[in-house]
N, C-alpha and C positions, 0 to 999 in steps of 0.2 A: 671269783666276788659275779654273777652274770648282768649284762647287761639291763638299763632299764628295758619295762615292759613299753609296748607301744601307746597303751592307754596312761600313765605314765608324762611319757614325753609330750600326749598329746596333752595332757594338762599341765606340767611343766611351760612348754608355749604360751598356753593360756594366761599362764602368772606371772609372767617374764615378761609379757605383754600388756596386763595391764600394767605391772609394775614400771614400767617405763613409761605407760601414758600418764602414771600419776607422777613422775619426776623420782617415783622412788631410785633407791640405791640398793644394786643386789647385791648381799656381801657374796656367799658362799651358798654351791646343794655340794649336797653328802649322798652316797647309798650307805643306810645302814643292813647289816646283817640281815634281817630279816625282810630284805627286801624293797621296803620303805625309803623315798626319797625325800631327804630333809634340804629345803630351802629356806634358808635364812634371808629377811628380806627387813630393811629400816629405811630411813631416810640419814643422810650423813650429817645434816644442821641437827637431827632429833631424837637422840636414843631413850627416848622415848615410847617415842615410835616405829620399833623395830619387832616383827615380831618372827616366830617360826611355823612353819605353814608347812606340813607333810601330804604325800604321795602317797598312798597305797600301789602296791603292783595293781590292781582292777583300775587306776584311773580317778578313787576317791580323794575329795581334800580335805584335812582337817587340821584344825590348829591346836 
């Protein structure tokens, strides 16, 4: 598996920074075989708030 792209790392930093500012809990990050980063976010005290963000190799963010 290859390392994340620079664009993915920049977007990941932005996502994590926003999560910290919102007092969210970052569950985990995984890299898929298609090159996407899958960021699982959610508040530890509210399971309904959990979400999956997808960062493409080009740094595009989707849910």
